C-alpha positions in Angstrom: -35.7 25.0 -21.3 -34.4 25.7 -17.9 -31.0 24.3 -16.6 -32.5 21.5 -14.5 -34.6 20.2 -17.5 -31.5 20.4 -19.7 -29.4 18.4 -17.3 -32.1 15.8 -16.9 -32.4 15.5 -20.7 -28.6 15.1 -21.0 -28.6 12.5 -18.2 -31.3 10.5 -20.0 -29.3 10.6 -23.3 -26.2 9.5 -21.5 -28.0 6.7 -19.8 -29.5 5.5 -23.1 -26.1 5.6 -24.8 -24.6 3.6 -21.9 -27.3 0.9 -22.4 -26.7 0.7 -26.1 -23.0 0.2 -25.5 -23.4 -2.5 -22.9 -22.1 -5.9 -24.2 -25.0 -7.7 -22.5 -27.5 -5.6 -24.4 -25.6 -5.9 -27.7 -25.6 -9.7 -27.5 -29.4 -9.7 -27.3 -31.5 -9.4 -30.4 -35.1 -10.3 -31.3 -34.3 -13.9 -30.1 -31.4 -13.6 -27.6 -28.8 -16.3 -28.1 -30.5 -18.0 -31.1 -29.1 -18.5 -34.5 -31.4 -20.5 -36.8 -30.8 -22.1 -40.2 -27.0 -21.6 -40.1 -24.5 -23.3 -42.4 -20.9 -24.6 -42.0 -19.1 -25.7 -45.1 -17.2 -29.0 -45.5 -14.0 -29.3 -43.4 -14.4 -25.8 -42.0 -15.6 -23.8 -39.0 -17.9 -20.8 -38.3 -17.7 -18.6 -35.2 -20.2 -16.7 -33.0 -19.7 -14.3 -30.2 -21.8 -14.5 -27.0 -21.5 -12.6 -23.7 -21.6 -14.8 -20.5 -21.5 -13.8 -16.8 -19.0 -15.1 -14.3 -20.4 -17.6 -11.8 -23.6 -18.2 -13.8 -24.2 -21.5 -15.7 -23.7 -21.0 -19.4 -25.2 -23.5 -21.8 -24.7 -23.8 -25.6 -26.8 -26.1 -27.7 -25.8 -27.1 -31.3 -28.7 -28.9 -33.1 -27.5 -30.1 -36.5 -29.6 -31.3 -39.3 -27.8 -34.7 -39.2 -26.0 -34.3 -42.5 -22.6 -34.3 -40.9 -20.6 -34.8 -37.7 -20.4 -31.3 -36.2 -18.5 -30.3 -33.1 -18.7 -27.4 -30.6 -15.9 -25.5 -29.0 -16.1 -22.5 -26.6 -13.1 -20.1 -26.1 -12.7 -17.3 -23.6 -11.6 -13.8 -24.6 -8.0 -14.9 -24.4 -8.5 -17.8 -26.8 -8.3 -20.4 -24.1 -10.6 -23.4 -24.6 -13.2 -23.5 -21.7 -15.6 -26.2 -23.0 -16.2 -28.6 -25.8 -18.5 -31.3 -27.1 -17.1 -33.6 -29.8 -19.4 -36.6 -29.8 -20.0 -38.5 -33.1 -23.2 -37.0 -34.5 -25.1 -33.8 -35.1 -26.2 -32.8 -31.6 -23.8 -31.2 -29.2 -24.3 -29.4 -25.9 -22.0 -27.9 -23.3 -22.5 -26.4 -19.9 -19.9 -24.5 -18.0 -19.5 -21.8 -15.4 -17.5 -18.8 -16.7 -14.7 -17.5 -14.5 -14.9 -14.1 -16.1 -17.8 -11.9 -17.4 -16.8 -11.4 -21.0 -17.5 -12.2 -24.6 -16.8 -15.9 -25.5 -16.2 -17.3 -29.0 -18.4 -20.3 -30.0 -16.9 -22.4 -32.8 -18.9 -24.8 -34.8 -16.8 -27.3 -36.8 -17.9 -29.6 -39.7 -15.9 -32.8 -39.8 -15.6 -34.2 -43.4 -19.0 -33.8 -44.9 -18.4 -32.7 -48.5 -21.7 -30.9 -48.8 -21.6 -29.0 -45.5 -24.1 -29.0 -42.8 -27.0 -26.9 -41.5 -27.7 -26.3 -37.8 -29.4 -24.2 -35.2 -27.3 -22.7 -32.3 -28.8 -21.6 -29.0 -27.2 -20.1 -25.8 -28.8 -20.0 -22.4 
């Protein structure tokens, strides 16, 4: 292999490694931003991580199976609450415009249902 082909091969490997390490790529899976058939136990919370871009509308949809009152909380990388939806029921949605491009924490909270609650969570 000559030097120019070797450098080109290394550049390709470096580029691939950079793509794999990119948070926006890591947040995507087979169904980006979709967690189906999830569970939150009674009087507890579960957390998810999602990468949102500054200045772009971010939306989080929590669709519960109506077995409990579940709430939705969104925190930035510093733990500051940036959005919430706490209506009485099993469907919550929030829209916000992130000030920073970073990973946000999505918290699903179950309020007082002894048997827990199932839900689907989607980010757009």
